[in-house]
SEMARNU-404263 format. One line per field, with one value per residue (C-alpha): residue number from 1; x, y, z. Coordinates in steps of 0.2 Angstrom, whole numbers, plus 2048, in hexadecimal, padded with zeros to 3 digits. Example, Ala and Ser with C-alpha at 12.3 -4.5 7.8 and 13.67 -1.06 7.14 Angstrom:
seq: 1_2 $
east: 83E_844 $
north: 7EA_7FB $
up: 827_824 $
***
This chain:
seq: 1_2_3_4_5_6_7_8_9_10_11_12_13_14_15_16_17_18_19_20_21_22_23_24_25_26_27_28_29_30_31_32_33_34_35_36_37_38_39_40_41_42_43_44_45_46_47_48_49_50_51_52_53_54_55_56_57_58_59_60_61_62_63_64_65_66_67_68_69_70_71_72_73_74_75_76_77_78_79_80_81_82_83_84_85_86_87_88_89_90_91_92_93_94_95_96_97_98_99_100_101_102_103_104_105_106_107_108_109_110_111_112_113_114_115_116_117_118_119_120_121_122_123_124_125_126_127_128_129_130_131_132_133_134_135_136_137_138_139_140_141_142_143_144_145_146_147_148_149_150_151_152_153_154_155_156_157_158_159_160_161_162_163_164_165_166_167_168_169_170_171_172_173_174_175_176_177_178_179_180_181_182_183_184_185_186_187_188_189_190_191_192_193_194_195_196_197_198_199_200_201_202_203_204_205_206_207_208_209_210_211_212_213_214_215_216_217_218_219_220_221_222_223_224_225_226_227_228_229_230_231_232_233_234_235_236_237_238_239_240_241_242_243_244_245_246_247_248_249_250_251_252_253_254_255_256_257_258_259_260_261_262_263_264_265_266_267_268_269_270_271_272_273_274_275_276_277_278_279_280_281_282_283_284_285_286_287_288_289_290_291_292_293_294_295_296_297_298_299_300_301_302_303_304_305_306_307_308_309_310_311_312_313_314_315_316_317_318_319_320_321_322_323_324_325_326_327_328_329_330_331_332_333_334_335_336_337_338_339_340_341_342_343_344_345_346_347_348_349_350_351_352_353_354_355_356_357_358_359_360_361_362_363_364_365_366_367_368_369_370_371_372_373_374_375_376_377_378_379_380_381_382_383_384_385_386_387_388_389_390_391_392_393_394_395_396_397_398_399_400_401_402_403_404_405_406_407_408_409_410_411_412_413_414_415_416_417_418_419_420_421_422_423_424_425_426_427_428_429_430_431_432_433_434_435_436_437_438_439_440_441_442_443_444_445_446_447_448_449_450_451_452_453_454_455_456_457_458_459_460_461_462_463_464_465_466_467_468_469_470_471_472_473_474_475_476_477_478_479_480_481_482_483_484_485_486_487_488_489_490_491_492_493_494_495_496_497_498_499_500_501_502_503_504_505_506_507_508_509_510_511_512_513_514_515_516_517_518_519_520_521_522_523_524_525_526_527_528_529_530_531_532_533_534_535_536_537_538_539_540_541_542_543_544_545_546_547_548_549_550_551_552_553_554_555_556_557_558_559_560_561_562_563_564_565_566_567_568_569_570_571_572_573_574_575_576_577_578_579_580_581_582_583_584_585_586_587_588_589_590_591_592_593_594_595_596_597_598_599_600_601_602_603_604_605_606_607_608_609_610_611_612_613_614_615_616_617_618_619_620_621_622_623_624_625_626_627_628_629_630_631_632_633_634_635_636_637_638 $
east: 779_76F_764_753_749_755_757_745_745_756_75C_76C_77B_78B_799_7A9_7BB_7C8_7C5_7C8_7BC_7AF_7B0_7AE_79E_797_799_791_782_77D_77A_771_761_75F_74F_746_745_758_762_773_782_794_7A1_7B4_7BE_7CF_7DB_7E9_7DE_7E1_7F3_7FA_7EE_7E7_7DB_7C9_7BE_7AF_7A4_7A9_7A7_796_790_796_78F_77E_77A_76D_77A_783_794_79D_7B0_7C0_7C7_7D4_7CA_7BB_7C5_7CA_7B8_7B1_7BC_7B6_7A4_79D_78B_78C_78D_79D_79E_7AF_7B0_7BB_7C8_7C6_7D3_7C9_7CA_7DD_7DF_7D4_7E1_7F0_7FB_7FB_808_811_817_827_826_822_811_80F_800_801_7F5_7F5_7FA_7F7_7F9_7E9_7E5_7E6_7ED_7FF_7FA_7EF_7FC_809_7FD_7FA_80C_80A_818_80F_815_80C_813_80B_80F_80A_80E_814_826_824_81A_827_835_82B_828_83B_83F_832_838_84A_843_83A_829_81D_80C_805_7F3_7ED_7E2_7E0_7EF_7FB_7F4_7F6_808_80C_809_817_823_81D_815_805_7F7_7E7_7DA_7D7_7C5_7B7_7A5_7A0_7A8_7A0_78F_790_794_785_77A_77F_77B_76A_767_76B_760_752_753_752_744_73A_73E_736_727_725_726_718_70E_711_70B_6FB_6F8_6F9_6ED_6E0_6E1_6D1_6DC_6E5_6F8_705_718_726_738_746_742_72F_72A_71A_71F_710_6FD_6F1_6DF_6D7_6E2_6DC_6CA_6CC_6D6_6CA_6DA_6E1_6F2_6FB_6F5_6FC_70D_71D_715_71F_715_716_710_702_6FB_6FE_70A_6FC_706_717_724_732_72C_720_70E_708_6F7_6EF_6EE_6DD_6DC_6CE_6CE_6C0_6B0_6B6_6C2_6D1_6DC_6EE_6FC_70E_71C_72E_736_747_756_763_75D_75E_74E_74A_738_728_716_706_6F6_6E6_6D5_6C4_6C0_6AE_6B4_6C0_6B2_6A7_6B6_6BA_6A7_6A7_6B8_6B1_6A2_6AD_6B9_6AA_6A3_6A9_6AD_69F_6AB_6B5_6C7_6CD_6D0_6D3_6E5_6E5_6E1_6F2_6F4_6F8_6F1_6E5_6D7_6D9_6DB_6CB_6C1_6C8_6C3_6B1_6B0_6B5_6A7_69B_6A0_699_687_67B_675_677_686_689_69B_69F_6AF_6B7_6BB_6CA_6CA_6C7_6B4_6B2_6C2_6BA_6A9_6B2_6BC_6AC_6A4_6B4_6B3_6A0_696_692_6A4_6A1_692_693_698_690_696_68E_691_681_688_690_680_672_661_659_667_669_657_65A_66B_665_654_655_648_63E_63F_636_635_63C_644_655_652_65B_652_64E_64F_65D_660_663_672_667_663_675_67A_66D_675_683_687_683_68E_685_693_68E_67D_679_678_66A_65A_64B_640_64D_650_63E_640_650_647_63A_648_650_63F_637_646_63F_641_636_63E_639_62A_626_619_623_62A_63C_642_654_65F_66C_677_679_688_686_694_694_6A0_692_688_678_670_672_66B_65C_659_65A_64E_65A_65B_64D_64E_646_653_661_65C_65A_66C_675_671_684_68F_6A1_6AC_6BC_6C9_6D0_6E3_6E7_6E0_6EC_6FD_706_6FF_707_718_712_706_713_721_714_70E_71F_725_71A_725_733_73F_73C_746_73F_74E_748_73A_745_740_73E_732_728_727_71F_712_70F_70C_700_6ED_6E8_6D7_6D6_6DC_6E4_6DF_6E8_6F7_6F8_6F8_706_711_70F_713_722_728_727_730_73F_742_753_757_764_75D_764_75B_757_751_746_73E_73A_733_728_722_71E_714_70A_707_707_6FE_70C_71A_729_736_738_746_746_739_744_74B_739_734_737_744_73A_72A_733_73A_728_721_72F_72C_719_71B_727_71B_70C_715_71A_70A_711_720_72D_73B_737_734_745_74D_745_74A_75C_75C_75C_74C_751_754_742_73B_744_73D_72C_72C_733_724_718 $
north: 5BC_5C1_5B5_5BD_5B6_5BD_5CD_5D0_5D1_5D9_5E5_5ED_5F7_5F4_601_5F9_5FE_605_611_620_619_616_627_62E_624_629_63C_639_630_63F_649_63D_634_621_619_612_601_5FF_5FB_604_600_605_5F9_5F8_5EC_5E7_5EF_5E3_5D5_5DD_5E3_5D3_5C7_5C1_5B3_5B6_5A6_5A5_5A1_5B2_5BB_5B4_5B7_5C9_5CC_5C5_5C0_5CE_5DB_5E7_5EB_5FB_5FD_605_5FE_5F2_5EB_5EA_5DE_5D3_5D2_5CE_5BF_5B8_5BD_5B6_5B8_5CA_5D9_5E3_5F5_5FE_610_618_625_632_63E_64D_646_646_657_65F_659_65C_66C_679_678_687_67B_673_666_655_64D_63A_62F_61F_610_5FE_5F2_5FD_60F_619_619_629_633_634_63B_648_64D_64F_65B_666_667_661_65A_64A_638_627_619_608_5FB_5E8_5E6_5EE_5EC_5F5_603_607_606_612_61F_61F_623_631_638_63A_642_64F_64A_654_64D_63D_639_627_61B_617_60C_619_627_61E_61A_62C_633_628_630_642_644_64C_641_643_635_633_62D_63B_63C_63E_62E_625_62D_627_615_616_61C_60E_601_609_607_5F5_5F2_5FC_5F1_5E1_5E8_5EB_5D9_5D4_5DF_5D8_5C6_5CA_5D2_5C3_5B7_5C2_5C2_5AF_5AD_5BA_5B7_5AF_5A4_595_598_58A_58E_581_580_57C_56A_56E_569_572_57E_589_587_595_593_596_588_57C_581_57E_56E_567_563_569_571_563_557_563_569_55E_556_557_563_556_548_553_558_546_54E_558_569_56C_572_576_586_595_594_5A3_59C_590_57D_577_566_55C_55B_551_557_568_570_57A_586_584_591_58D_59A_598_5A4_5A9_5B2_5B7_5AB_59C_594_595_58E_590_597_58E_598_58E_594_58C_58D_592_5A0_5A6_5A6_5B1_5BC_5BF_5C3_5D0_5D7_5D9_5E2_5EE_5F2_5F7_603_615_61D_629_637_644_63F_64F_661_671_66F_65F_668_66B_67A_68D_693_6A1_696_689_695_69E_68D_68A_69B_699_687_68E_69B_68E_683_690_68E_67F_683_675_675_670_66C_66C_666_65A_648_647_659_654_658_64C_654_665_65D_655_665_66F_662_662_675_676_676_664_65E_653_64A_63D_640_634_632_629_628_629_621_612_609_602_60B_5FE_5FE_611_614_609_60F_621_620_60F_601_5F7_5E5_5DB_5E9_5DE_5CD_5CD_5DC_5DB_5D6_5E5_5F0_5FD_60F_619_625_634_62D_629_63B_643_653_650_651_646_647_642_640_63F_645_647_634_633_62B_637_62F_62F_642_644_63B_645_655_651_64D_65E_667_65E_659_647_636_626_615_609_5FF_60B_618_620_632_634_646_649_658_656_662_65C_65F_659_657_655_655_658_668_666_674_66A_65B_665_66A_658_653_648_653_65C_66F_671_665_66E_67E_675_66E_67D_68A_68C_687_683_680_676_67C_66E_66B_672_683_684_67D_686_679_66A_66B_66D_65E_654_657_653_643_63C_63F_630_625_621_61B_62A_63A_64B_64F_643_650_65B_66A_65F_653_661_66A_65B_65B_66E_66B_65D_661_654_64F_644_652_64E_63B_63A_643_637_628_631_633_621_61B_627_620_60E_612_61A_60B_604_610_61C_62D_637_646_63D_62D_638_641_631_629_638_638_625_629_636_62D_61A_614_61B_610_611_60C_61D_629_635_642_651_64B_649_65B_66A_675_685_67D_677_688_690_683_686_699_697_68C_698_6A6_69D_697_6A8_6B0_6BA_6C1_6C2_6C5_6B5_6AB_6B0_6AB_69A_698_69D_6AB_6BE_6C9_6D1_6C0_6BB_6CB_6C7_6B5_6BB_6C8_6BB_6AF_6BD $
up: 245_253_25D_258_267_273_269_26A_27D_280_272_279_275_27F_27E_284_285_290_29F_294_287_293_29A_289_287_297_293_282_289_293_283_277_277_275_271_281_27A_278_288_287_293_295_29B_29C_292_299_28D_292_28B_27A_27C_284_27B_28C_289_28F_28E_282_291_29A_28A_286_298_296_285_281_26F_26D_271_265_26B_268_26B_265_254_25A_269_25D_252_261_267_256_254_265_264_254_259_25D_251_256_250_250_255_248_24A_23D_235_23C_24E_24C_243_251_25E_254_256_248_23A_242_251_24D_25B_255_25A_25A_256_25F_25B_25F_252_242_23C_238_226_21B_229_223_212_21A_226_218_20E_21D_222_234_23F_243_241_244_24E_253_260_263_275_286_282_271_278_286_279_26E_27C_281_26F_26E_27F_278_268_273_26E_27A_274_26E_267_26A_272_284_287_27E_288_299_295_28F_2A1_2A7_29B_29F_28D_28A_282_279_277_264_266_266_26B_259_253_262_25E_24C_252_25E_24F_245_253_255_242_243_252_24A_23A_245_24F_23F_23A_24A_247_236_23D_249_23B_231_23F_241_22E_22E_23C_236_223_21C_211_219_21A_21D_21E_21C_21F_212_212_20E_220_226_234_235_232_234_23C_22B_224_232_22D_21B_21D_22B_235_246_245_24D_23F_232_239_236_227_217_20B_1FC_207_20F_1FE_1F6_1E9_1E2_1E2_1DA_1E6_1DB_1D5_1DA_1D4_1CA_1CB_1D9_1D6_1D9_1E3_1EA_1FD_204_1FD_1F8_1EC_1F2_1E9_1EF_1EA_1EE_1EF_1F4_201_1FC_204_1F8_1EB_1F8_1FD_20F_20F_207_209_204_202_203_1FD_1FB_1E8_1EC_1F7_1E9_1DD_1E8_1EC_1D9_1D6_1E4_1DE_1CC_1D3_1DD_1CE_1C3_1D0_1CE_1DE_1E3_1E6_1DB_1D8_1D0_1D5_1CB_1CF_1C5_1B5_1AC_1A2_1A3_193_193_18C_199_1A7_1A1_1A1_1B3_1B8_1B2_1B9_1CA_1CA_1C4_1D3_1DF_1D8_1D7_1C5_1B8_1AD_19B_197_185_17D_171_177_182_188_19A_19D_1AB_1B3_1B3_1BA_1C8_1CC_1CC_1D9_1E3_1E5_1E8_1F8_1F3_1F4_203_1FA_1EC_1DA_1CF_1BC_1AE_19C_193_183_18D_192_187_189_194_1A1_1A0_1A6_1B5_1B9_1B9_1C2_1CB_1CC_1D8_1DC_1CF_1C3_1B5_1B3_1BB_1C7_1D7_1E7_1F0_1E1_1DD_1E0_1D0_1CE_1D1_1E2_1E5_1E1_1EC_1F4_1E8_1D6_1C7_1B7_1A7_19A_188_18C_179_178_185_17D_17A_186_194_190_195_1A6_1A9_1A5_1B3_1BF_1BC_1BD_1CB_1D5_1D7_1CF_1CE_1CD_1BF_1C5_1D3_1D6_1E4_1E2_1E9_1EB_1E6_1E7_1DA_1D1_1BE_1B4_1A2_195_182_173_167_162_16C_162_152_15B_160_14E_148_157_160_16F_179_178_189_191_188_191_1A2_1A1_19A_1A6_1A8_199_199_18A_18B_17E_173_175_164_16A_178_172_180_18C_182_18A_19C_19A_191_19F_1AD_1A5_1A0_1B2_1B7_1AD_1B9_1AB_1A0_1A0_19C_192_184_181_176_16C_15D_165_16D_15D_155_163_160_14E_150_151_15F_159_168_174_185_183_173_17A_188_17B_171_180_185_174_174_184_17E_16E_178_182_180_172_16E_173_164_15D_14D_156_162_154_14B_15A_15D_14B_14D_15D_155_145_14B_13B_12F_129_135_129_122_124_133_132_132_121_119_11E_114_11D_11A_120_130_133_131_13D_14A_149_14A_15A_163_160_166_175_179_175_167_170_163_16F_179_169_162_172_171_15F_163_156_157_157_146_13E_144_13D_12D_12B_12F_122_115_11A_116 $
***
């Protein structure tokens, strides 16, 4: 394991080996880039120390190789160094089969070539040589006497070339035998890349450590850290402030003794423990720090209870605030059917104007999605998009939310008053969902805003000019509401200069598959292959009164039903049936057994024709039958 303090200052790679190995390294370093924060050096390692087991003292080695250094060397010398340098990472440079083959003679050459390696043969090379029919044999040696004996034998056998390491290549020249060094630049480069990866990982660890120290010191919560024995080792500035003690009076205490055994250290705390500390209450959360399931310390987070309550209140306020920007674009509207494309085409045209728009469609068709997309494409896209559901708030709150109020306008009014949504939407767009639920007297105020382009806050006589584009939406027939005197006719004509109708899902079944595959792709543990023809057919044949919103619910239920189950065709069909009809009994036989065969066939044919827009050739192909068979079945049905 590297000494991190030293490593942080001196990250280094040292390539060491014989003279020939060092020359190879120096040539390679002329062609590659090393990160400027890494020092790289090349040194010669006395090969005799390896061959003859010459002892080099640990003091000499430690002086030569600093603890922060990653060492690269040939395979056999790397093994020797690794035994002696337990505080260093040693990476062996491998000899690959390809390196050998590139230096070997062709199989047309009858002259034997020898591979000579210290102490061991190269793995897998014999089998490869045999398959390629090459005249190559492997030999190994353990000392000087053995290698000279080996070369005498090879000389007598007429071997003209050897492939080996530095020592073998040096001896070969004494016997007049040609030699090739079996380490390549590519193998050395791979080892260097590995070393750089190691150093990069440790560098990131050091950066994370620095970040942690910064977080500890800058966090508003007090942070203590302990070692394995629960002795406090770190205390942040916020901890000092909350505890009312200097760091020297905190560090070195046992955590149990420090908190007078008021917190449990044997387990992590999901929720904080509230303790009395002097004249205030503190929330203390204890979490163990583990490495490979072993405890290496713990972290203690300290907060003032009053501060936590204030934070929670602010967070709740933020959560309930909708962002005053559009979140969706036309690209987010899924579907390629003619009806949805026509709706998108009209909406894109409408986005180029400032006229008010009335979006009509059943619940769950995506009216707000269209409204946001229109705003995003309009010349107001860099301004605010404000949305309100007119049915979601009581009448008294709806008035103040839309038009604002002055300080003291009513009991509970905020100090300084409050801007209404029309003021917030100035120069932007306001989306009034379920406008049919707007009370009659507020319809009058809304009409004035649209006509005069000005608002007046509750409790004020001041006129505030506003420039707002209004997009309204409803799932009801407003003309019928006008007849029943629940909606003002003059307001209707003011908000419906442009009208956009969103088709229900049952009128565009060809979009069901595309939306289904898009939505289930968000489930990381769900495979699209589970959406078989049978399950999709059930979706095609369902009317979807709740439209896209209901389809999402069905897909989520189907996903849950499929968990840890056998994905057989029968099971998937039953799971989808349960997802579509969740209130039906689920202990019935699989759906395909309860359906009339002829009815199922008719449904499949109808679905295929709808999907392919009446094209019988494509429908027959989807059904897996011939065109003539499809014609015959259609004639029988009629």
